[in-house]
N, C-alpha and C positions, 0 to 999 in steps of 0.2 A: 912860051910855056904857060899853060893854063893851070892856075892854082885853085880854081873854084872846086868846091866839093861837088861830086857827081854821084847821084844815087846809083846803086848797082842796077844794071840793065836786066839781069836775069837772076832772081832769087829762086832757088829750086821749088819752094813750096808756095810761092806767090806769083801771080801773073803780073805783068807790067802795069796793067790797069789798076790793080789793087795797090801796087806800090805807089803809083801816082796819086791815088785817092788818099792814102795814108799820109803822104807828104803834104798834100793840100790841107788835110785836116790838122796836121801838125803846125803848118804855117798859120792857119786860122786860130788855133789855140794860143800860140805865142802872141799873135797880134791882139787877140782879145785880152790876154793877160796883161800886155803892155797898156792897153787902153784902160783896163781896170785899175792898174797902178796909178794912172794919171787922174782918173775920175772917181775912184773908189768903187766899192762894191766888188762883186766877183762871184766866184764859184766856178767849178770846172765846166759845167754845162752852159752857164751863162757866158763865160769867156769864149767857149767854143762857138756858140751861136753868134755872138757879137762879132767875133773874129772872122768867121766864114762869110757872114753877110758883109762885113767890113771890107773884105778882099774885093768883092764886087763893087761896092759903093766907092771905095777908095780908088780903084782902077778907073771907074767911070768919071769921078770928080776930077782926078788928075788929068785924064785924057781930055775932058771938057775944058779944063783950064790951060791945056797945052803945057803941062808941067812934066818934065822928065827928071826923075831923081838921078843925081850924079853918083850912083852907087854901082860899082863893078860887079859885086856878088849878086846874082839873080835871086837867090833865096832871101838875102837880107833886104833887097829892094822890095820883094813881095811882102815880107813881114812889115816893113815900114809903111808900105801902101795899105796893107790890111789894118794896121794900127790907126792910121789916119781915118780910114773908112769906119773902123769900129768906134772911134771917138765921135764921129758924126752920127752914127747909128744910136749910140748910147744917149747923146744929147737930145736927138730928135725923140727918142723913146721917152725920155724923162719929161720933155715939154708936152708930149701928147698925154702922158699919164697924169699930169696936173690938171 
C-alpha cells in the first residue's frame, strides 16, 4: 500500500502541466526557505529563486557524488535535494559578491 501523497491528476481548471509546474515551484520555495533558515537572509522571491536553482544544482551534485538519499517520500527527497543545492547556490553567490 502506497502512503505517499499524490497530487491530483485532473483538476478541472488546471492542466496537468500547470499542476506540475506549481508543485515544482512549491518544492523550490520550501527548499529555498530551508536554506534561508540555515544561512540567514530570505524573502519570498529570493527563497524561490535559490530553491528552484538549488533543485537543479542539488540533483546534479548528488548525482555526481553518487549519493542516493534514503527517503521514501519523493516530495521530501526533492525538497532536501533542493535545500542542499540552495545552500550551495547561496554560499557561491555570497563568495562571488565579496
